[in-house]
C-alpha positions, -999 to 999 in steps of 0.1 A, spaced: -3 2 -4 14 30 -9 27 53 18 26 94 22 60 108 36 43 145 33 9 150 17 -5 186 3 -32 208 14 -68 192 28 -94 190 -1 -115 215 25 -90 242 17 -86 242 -16 -127 236 -20 -129 273 1 -102 287 -23 -122 276 -52 -156 291 -39 -139 326 -34 -122 324 -72 -158 311 -85 -171 340 -70 -154 369 -79 -151 351 -117 -190 355 -114 -195 392 -106 -166 399 -133 -182 385 -156 -215 397 -153 -200 434 -151 -181 426 -186 -215 414 -197 -231 449 -185 -206 476 -192 -185 466 -215 -151 483 -222 -158 501 -195 -153 476 -167 -125 458 -184 -106 490 -180 -117 491 -142 -102 458 -142 -75 458 -155 -63 488 -134 -78 468 -103 -57 439 -110 -27 449 -135 -19 489 -124 -25 490 -163 -45 516 -186 -46 533 -216 -70 541 -243 -67 508 -263 -60 475 -258 -53 468 -292 -19 474 -300 -13 490 -332 14 474 -355 41 502 -349 37 487 -312 40 456 -328 65 456 -350 84 475 -325 86 445 -301 97 423 -332 122 447 -341 134 447 -309 147 410 -306 179 403 -307 190 383 -332 198 348 -316 164 355 -293 140 357 -329 160 328 -336 155 309 -303 113 316 -311 115 308 -346 133 271 -343 104 272 -311 78 280 -335 90 261 -362 90 224 -336 53 237 -327 40 242 -365 54 212 -376 36 189 -351 8 205 -353 5 197 -391 13 167 -387 -19 161 -366 -36 180 -389 -25 155 -418 -38 130 -393 -70 142 -398 -90 134 -426 -124 141 -438 -145 106 -450 -170 100 -473 -186 58 -475 -213 45 -493 -227 28 -461 -254 5 -482 -265 12 -519 -273 46 -526 -265 57 -494 -237 76 -483 -222 95 -452 -195 113 -445 -179 142 -422 -160 169 -429 -133 186 -403 -141 221 -404 -122 247 -384 -137 271 -363 -146 310 -373 -129 327 -350 -104 316 -319 -94 340 -289 -57 328 -273 -47 336 -238 -15 343 -229 -3 344 -194 22 368 -185 15 384 -155 44 371 -131 65 356 -159 64 366 -200 52 333 -210 60 334 -246 56 295 -249 22 299 -254 19 322 -281 34 297 -301 8 268 -285 -17 282 -293 -17 308 -321 1 284 -342 -22 252 -339 -50 277 -343 -38 289 -376 -25 253 -385 -67 240 -381 -68 268 -404 -90 293 -385 -94 324 -400 -93 355 -373 -71 345 -340 -69 367 -312 -48 376 -283 -48 388 -251 -17 386 -226 -13 408 -195 10 438 -196 44 427 -175 65 449 -156 40 481 -170 45 475 -195 31 448 -233 56 426 -228 80 425 -260 92 389 -259 50 380 -252 41 405 -281 67 393 -309 60 355 -304 27 366 -311 29 384 -340 56 356 -354 30 332 -350 -1 350 -371 -21 368 -345 -45 385 -360 -52 410 -337 -29 415 -301 -39 432 -270 -28 440 -234 -51 426 -213 -46 398 -186 -74 379 -162 -110 375 -161 -113 404 -183 -92 391 -215 -108 360 -206 -143 379 -207 -138 402 -235 -126 377 -255 -160 360 -248 -187 378 -238 -176 407 -267 -173 447 -263 -178 479 -278 -146 470 -295 -136 435 -295 -157 411 -312 -164 375 -299 -147 346 -305 -165 313 -309 -136 291 -287 -113 299 -257 -75 280 -251 -46 286 -233 -37 281 -200 -41 303 -171 -40 310 -133 -74 300 -112 -92 330 -119 -86 321 -161 -89 287 -155 -126 296 -137 -138 322 -161 -135 295 -187 -157 268 -169 -186 297 -163 -182 303 -198 -183 273 -212 -215 261 -232 -213 306 -245 -185 297 -259 -160 265 -263 -132 260 -246 -102 240 -252 -99 224 -216 -92 232 -181 -59 246 -178 -52 257 -140 -21 257 -120 7 239 -133 2 207 -117 39 179 -118 45 143 -110 78 127 -108 80 89 -112 111 79 -105 140 54 -95 172 48 -82 183 32 -121 161 57 -137 174 91 -118 187 106 -88 175 130 -57 187 162 -75 177 159 -110 139 148 -90 144 175 -69 153 201 -103 126 194 -115 97 197 -94 109 230 -81 113 234 -122 79 234 -120 59 243 -90 76 281 -95 50 285 -114 30 298 -86 25 291 -50 -7 273 -61 10 249 -83 14 212 -72 47 188 -72 45 154 -64 74 134 -65 61 87 -63 81 64 -62 89 30 -47 119 38 -28 118 54 7 149 60 6 150 76 -27 125 97 -17 138 111 16 170 123 -4 152 139 -28 124 158 -1 164 172 13 176 174 -22 147 194 -27 156 219 10 191 227 -7 176 241 -38 152 256 -23 181 282 -6 197 293 -35 169 285 -68 158 325 -74 122 323 -76 122 302 -48 98 324 -33 69 307 -56 86 275 -57 88 271 -15 53 280 -10 43 256 -42 57 231 -25 50 236 15 15 234 1 9 212 -22 36 193 -28 30 153 -22 57 126 -19 46 91 -23 63 56 -16 43 25 -34 55 -11 -35 59 -19 -75 56 -6 -105 19 -18 -103 11 4 -75 26 36 -89 8 32 -120 -24 29 -105 -16 59 -81 -3 77 -112 -37 73 -127 -58 87 -99 -38 117 -96 -41 119 -135 -14 150 -133 -11 172 -158 28 166 -166 40 133 -164 75 131 -160 89 90 -160 128 85 -151 128 51 -139 149 20 -152 116 12 -173 101 41 -187 83 22 -214 61 2 -190 47 38 -176 35 42 -219 18 15 -219 0 11 -189 -7 46 -175 -44 62 -185 -47 94 -173 -18 120 -178 -15 154 -203 16 145 -215 43 115 -207 80 128 -207 101 93 -207 138 90 -194 155 117 -178 173 133 -210 137 151 -215 120 168 -190 86 187 -187 103 225 -196 118 209 -230 73 204 -237 67 238 -219 94 257 -241 103 242 -274 103 206 -284 68 213 -304 44 196 -280 17 219 -268 19 225 -236 -11 235 -230 -23 206 -206 -53 197 -186 -52 201 -149 -74 190 -119 -79 154 -126 -97 163 -162 -67 141 -177 -89 118 -169 -115 126 -199 -94 146 -228 -63 150 -237 -46 185 -239 -48 210 -269 -38 203 -303 -53 208 -338 -88 188 -333 -101 212 -308 -99 240 -334 -122 218 -355 -159 204 -357 -165 173 -371 -196 177 -389 -218 149 -410 -237 147 -436 -254 122 -461 -267 122 -492 -296 92 -507 -289 88 -544 -314 61 -555 -354 63 -549 -344 24 -536 -323 31 -506 -344 60 -495 -376 37 -496 -359 13 -481 -341 39 -449 -378 51 -452 -395 19 -444 -374 11 -413 -374 52 -402 -410 51 -404 -415 22 -381 -391 33 -353 -408 63 -353 -437 48 -348 -424 30 -319 -410 62 -300 -451 77 -309 -431 108 -328 -461 112 -362 -448 142 -377 -410 121 -379 -427 91 -391 -445 114 -420 -409 126 -432 -400 90 -440 -434 76 -454 -438 107 -477 -409 89 -494 -422 56 -491 -447 69 -509 -427 88 -535 -400 71 -540 -409 33 -534 -444 40 -545 -464 21 -517 -490 35 -505 -484 36 -465 -512 60 -442 -502 92 -434 -486 91 -397 -506 112 -380 -543 95 -392 -534 63 -372 -525 48 -338 -484 40 -339 -498 0 -331 -511 5 -372 -479 12 -388 -458 -19 -380 -473 -24 -419 -451 -1 -432 
């Protein structure tokens, strides 16, 4: 049975925090619905200390941000964007339209149609997370979305030049310097100056994730991508305590509510890793964020076997799962609940976050039980169509349809079938509304 050497915050504590976030978001979205741009301005001033006449960046501002990049900075961004674009295109090529004749004269098919407008959120309040621009904008464009807009909060009192440049190089059609709830609300609800979109995508903090949750249905969303989660699965053969500790702290620095979990089959390894975490927290430049996250949400679990490690990992259903064991492929073959797997000690979550090419917008809070991460398919609608090409096929399907409608008592539906049996099959069947359902069995 798995042993917990360290546990994170109790469920009641998390629930209370969720309730507070939920209430704040609900009130903020209602204000945007009512007051539009005026509400955006008040929230931007309140939460980001940021105001300007128009939150959409001008072409001159965008060009200046791109031109501010050093040659190496631009080369690095373009390299990362090429990797993301390449993998997104591979994914898009795997999604096929279909058309097949399922019966003589009956043709069924589907088309994969991109949504018309997407809103991409790029986090940037604490750190200018320009990688989120690649992950969302490029993926939407590869899917074929016609209008892609982006929002990112100001960084240190002005638009983050690296984010703006990345958004522009990725192909965004409009770029706004807005953050948090106000950005999500503006893109989904629309205001006097911002046209609403069809789908919202991108990671964010608890407030961004909750805003997306409350707006789902009004618009589509990619998934619930809240505060970063990391699960390190490691043993003494595939990893060492310093590397495990580094990879946990490398992710929990995102913020004080980012869970980091170590799952191992060795108590000695677990305790050595905890000591390494304490040591690294004394020298890590982002230790203020990382320490609070580790102390509040960090967990250390010792399992008895690989089988139990898989069971515990699937129960956690973490956003990121980094596997550094003697046999990483065992977890690839047997795990079912994860946002993304990082297999072996030569890779890590940071590679996926920044540059390797897979998408870093991934499910959190156990959503990995029912969805994967952002990919081109999130921007596509698989829409079916049907065509009946012969009289005989129409009459045949009509006869089955008529009887099934009678079982359900749907007279109007039944007559849609019967009129085609009469017209195309030459059969004199009664009007569905003139008989009892039980009498239609002859049709």
